C-alpha positions as CSV (number, residue, x, y, z in Angstrom):
1,X,67.4,49.4,-5.7
2,X,67.8,50.8,-9.2
3,X,69.2,54.3,-9.4
4,X,66.7,56.9,-10.6
5,X,69.4,59.5,-11.7
6,X,69.4,60.0,-15.4
7,X,66.9,57.2,-15.8
8,X,65.1,57.0,-19.2
9,X,61.3,57.0,-19.0
10,X,61.0,53.4,-20.1
11,X,62.9,52.3,-17.1
12,X,60.5,53.8,-14.4
13,X,58.9,50.5,-14.0
14,X,62.1,48.9,-12.8
15,X,62.1,51.2,-9.6
16,X,61.9,49.2,-6.3
17,X,61.7,50.4,-2.7
18,X,61.6,48.9,0.8
19,X,58.0,48.1,1.9
20,X,56.1,50.3,4.4
21,X,54.0,48.1,6.7
22,X,54.5,49.9,10.1
23,X,55.8,53.0,11.7
24,X,59.2,51.4,12.5
25,X,59.7,51.1,8.7
26,X,58.9,54.7,7.7
27,X,62.5,56.1,8.0
28,X,63.8,53.5,5.5
29,X,60.9,53.9,3.1
30,X,60.8,57.6,3.3
31,X,64.5,58.2,2.5
32,X,64.5,55.7,-0.3
33,X,61.5,57.4,-1.9
34,X,63.0,60.7,-1.3
35,X,66.2,59.7,-3.1
36,X,64.3,58.4,-6.1
37,X,62.1,61.5,-6.4
38,X,65.3,63.8,-6.1
39,X,66.9,61.7,-8.8
40,X,63.8,62.4,-10.9
41,X,64.0,65.9,-10.0
42,X,60.4,66.2,-8.7
43,X,61.0,66.1,-4.9
44,X,60.4,69.8,-4.7
45,X,56.7,69.1,-5.7
46,X,56.5,66.2,-3.1
47,X,58.3,67.1,0.2
48,X,55.5,66.7,2.8
49,X,57.3,69.0,5.2
50,X,56.9,72.0,2.9
51,X,53.6,73.9,2.4
52,X,51.5,73.3,-0.7
53,X,52.6,75.2,-3.9
54,X,50.9,76.3,-7.0
55,X,53.1,74.1,-9.1
56,X,52.3,70.9,-7.2
57,X,49.3,70.0,-9.3
58,X,50.2,68.7,-12.8
59,X,48.3,70.7,-15.5
60,X,48.4,70.1,-19.2
61,X,49.3,73.2,-21.3
62,X,46.4,74.5,-23.3
63,X,46.3,76.8,-26.3
64,X,43.5,79.2,-26.9
65,X,41.6,78.4,-30.0
66,X,42.2,80.6,-33.1
67,X,38.7,81.9,-33.2
68,X,38.6,82.9,-29.6
69,X,42.1,84.4,-29.8
70,X,41.2,86.5,-32.8
71,X,37.9,87.7,-31.1
72,X,39.8,88.5,-28.0
73,X,42.6,90.5,-29.7
74,X,40.1,92.3,-31.9
75,X,38.1,93.3,-28.8
76,X,41.1,94.5,-26.9
77,X,42.2,96.6,-29.9
78,X,38.7,98.2,-30.3
79,X,38.5,99.0,-26.5
80,X,42.0,100.6,-26.6
81,X,41.4,102.5,-29.8
82,X,44.1,100.5,-31.8
83,X,44.1,99.1,-35.2
84,X,43.0,95.5,-35.2
85,X,45.8,93.0,-36.1
86,X,45.9,91.6,-39.7
87,X,44.9,88.2,-40.1
88,X,48.4,87.1,-41.0
89,X,49.7,88.4,-37.7
90,X,47.0,86.6,-35.6
91,X,47.9,83.5,-37.6
92,X,51.7,83.8,-36.7
93,X,50.9,84.5,-33.1
94,X,48.7,81.4,-32.8
95,X,51.3,79.2,-34.5
96,X,53.8,80.5,-32.0
97,X,51.5,79.8,-29.0
98,X,51.0,76.4,-30.5
99,X,54.8,75.7,-30.7
100,X,55.3,76.9,-27.1
101,X,52.5,74.6,-26.0
102,X,54.1,71.7,-27.8
103,X,57.4,72.3,-25.8
104,X,55.4,72.5,-22.6
105,X,53.6,69.5,-23.4
106,X,56.9,67.3,-23.7
107,X,57.7,68.7,-20.2
108,X,54.2,67.9,-19.0
109,X,54.4,64.3,-20.4
110,X,57.8,63.7,-18.8
111,X,56.7,65.0,-15.4
112,X,53.5,62.9,-15.7
113,X,55.5,59.7,-16.3
114,X,57.7,60.5,-13.3
115,X,54.8,61.3,-11.0
116,X,53.0,58.1,-12.1
117,X,56.0,56.0,-11.3
118,X,56.2,57.5,-8.0
119,X,52.5,56.8,-7.4
120,X,53.0,53.1,-8.7
121,X,55.9,52.9,-6.3
122,X,53.8,54.0,-3.3
123,X,50.9,51.7,-4.1
124,X,53.2,48.8,-4.5
125,X,55.2,49.3,-1.3
126,X,52.8,50.7,1.2
127,X,50.6,48.3,3.3
128,X,47.1,48.3,1.5
129,X,45.3,49.2,4.7
130,X,47.6,52.3,5.3
131,X,47.4,53.4,1.7
132,X,43.6,53.0,1.4
133,X,43.1,55.1,4.6
134,X,45.4,57.7,3.4
135,X,44.1,58.0,-0.1
136,X,40.5,58.2,1.4
137,X,41.3,61.0,3.6
138,X,43.4,62.8,1.0
139,X,40.6,62.5,-1.6
140,X,38.1,63.8,1.0
141,X,40.0,67.1,1.1
142,X,40.4,67.3,-2.8
143,X,39.4,65.1,-5.5
144,X,42.7,65.8,-7.4
145,X,45.2,65.3,-4.7
146,X,49.0,66.0,-5.3
147,X,51.9,63.8,-4.3
148,X,52.8,66.3,-1.5
149,X,49.3,65.9,0.0
150,X,49.4,62.1,-0.3
151,X,52.8,61.9,1.5
152,X,51.6,64.3,4.2
153,X,48.6,62.1,4.9
154,X,50.8,59.0,4.9
155,X,53.0,60.6,7.6
156,X,49.9,61.1,9.7
157,X,48.7,57.6,9.1
158,X,52.0,56.0,10.1
159,X,52.1,58.4,13.1
160,X,55.3,60.0,12.0
161,X,55.3,63.8,11.4
162,X,57.9,66.4,12.2
163,X,59.9,65.7,15.4
164,X,58.6,62.1,15.3
165,X,60.5,61.4,12.2
166,X,63.6,63.0,13.8
167,X,63.1,60.7,16.8
168,X,62.7,57.6,14.7
169,X,65.9,58.4,13.0
170,X,67.7,59.2,16.1
171,X,66.6,56.0,17.7
172,X,67.8,53.9,14.9
173,X,71.1,55.7,14.9
174,X,71.6,55.0,18.7
175,X,71.2,51.3,18.1
176,X,74.1,51.5,15.8
177,X,76.2,53.5,18.4
178,X,75.4,51.0,21.1
179,X,77.0,48.3,18.8
180,X,80.0,50.6,18.5
181,X,80.2,50.9,22.2
182,X,80.2,47.2,22.5
183,X,83.2,46.9,20.0
184,X,81.1,45.6,17.2
185,X,81.6,48.1,14.6
186,X,81.8,46.5,11.1
187,X,80.4,47.1,7.6
188,X,77.3,44.8,8.3
189,X,76.3,46.9,11.2
190,X,76.3,50.1,9.3
191,X,74.2,48.6,6.6
192,X,71.4,47.5,9.1
193,X,70.3,50.9,10.4
194,X,69.3,54.3,8.9
195,X,71.0,57.2,10.7
196,X,72.4,60.6,10.2
197,X,76.0,61.6,9.8
198,X,75.8,64.6,12.0
199,X,75.3,62.4,15.1
200,X,79.0,61.5,14.8
201,X,79.5,64.5,17.1
202,X,77.6,62.5,19.8
203,X,80.2,59.7,19.3
204,X,83.0,62.1,19.8
205,X,81.3,63.7,22.9
206,X,80.6,60.1,24.5
207,X,84.3,59.2,23.8
208,X,86.0,62.5,25.2
209,X,83.4,63.8,27.8
210,X,81.5,60.8,29.0
211,X,84.3,58.3,29.7
212,X,83.1,57.9,33.2
213,X,79.9,56.1,32.0
214,X,80.0,52.3,32.2
215,X,80.4,51.8,28.4
216,X,83.3,50.5,26.4
217,X,85.1,53.4,24.8
218,X,85.6,53.5,21.1
219,X,89.1,52.8,19.9
220,X,90.7,55.2,17.5
221,X,90.3,52.7,14.8
222,X,86.5,52.2,15.5
223,X,86.0,56.0,15.5
224,X,87.8,56.6,12.2
225,X,85.7,53.7,10.9
226,X,82.7,55.6,11.8
227,X,83.9,58.8,10.1
228,X,84.9,57.0,7.0
229,X,81.6,55.2,6.6
230,X,79.4,58.4,6.9
231,X,81.2,59.9,4.0
232,X,80.1,57.2,1.4
233,X,77.6,58.0,-1.1
234,X,74.9,55.6,0.3
235,X,74.5,57.9,3.2
236,X,73.9,61.1,1.0
237,X,70.2,61.2,1.2
238,X,70.3,61.2,5.0
239,X,73.1,63.8,5.1
240,X,70.9,66.0,2.6
241,X,67.9,66.0,4.7
242,X,69.7,67.1,7.8
243,X,71.6,69.8,6.1
244,X,68.3,71.0,4.6
245,X,67.1,71.4,8.2
246,X,70.2,73.5,9.1
247,X,71.9,70.7,11.2
248,X,75.7,70.3,11.0
249,X,76.8,67.2,9.2
250,X,80.0,65.7,10.8
251,X,83.2,65.3,8.8
252,X,86.9,64.6,9.4
């Protein structure tokens, strides 16, 4: 997958992500999409676990026409018993407002490109039936839906919301731990499953407190390999989301 961090706008079309065809694929898909959106610095307008915000909806900057601005300022001056502004001052004010809008327009265009890139990514990666159902329900609520609203509906469509997302992540992690218990810890195993670094405390508990269970104890080398692996950058998105929820991330 291409990195989104610092990516120029003309590279948005090069973004790729795993496909979302079923509930089991949500964790991989969600974390990859989240990593890209955070790299583009628009995740705060997309996080489906957060409430809708005023800034979620993209709005183009607008400038009050000169004639309306002049009429409004003159009306306000008369109602407040102030001298009306001279024509030159109103012209300067209008020019200043136009310059500010020009700066805001650049930000608007940049964010619009990023949001469109995310929408294209969602369309290209999500099962058409799931996407069509989600978009139908989202547009039923509001004709101009936001990315946050779309992702929230996709959560519902895939049956994953709140604790179910945590459960899916935990289940995937436990599959990896079972491999570790069987003495099959290797680099390939870690690449196969999405999981969270804070669950390393579970490994430590199993090794030190649950040795009476009929499982193969991890060797010191295997345990160190686990701890080394979770510090690698590729697991950062998973670590981030658990930190945001106030859960402890394991370390050395």
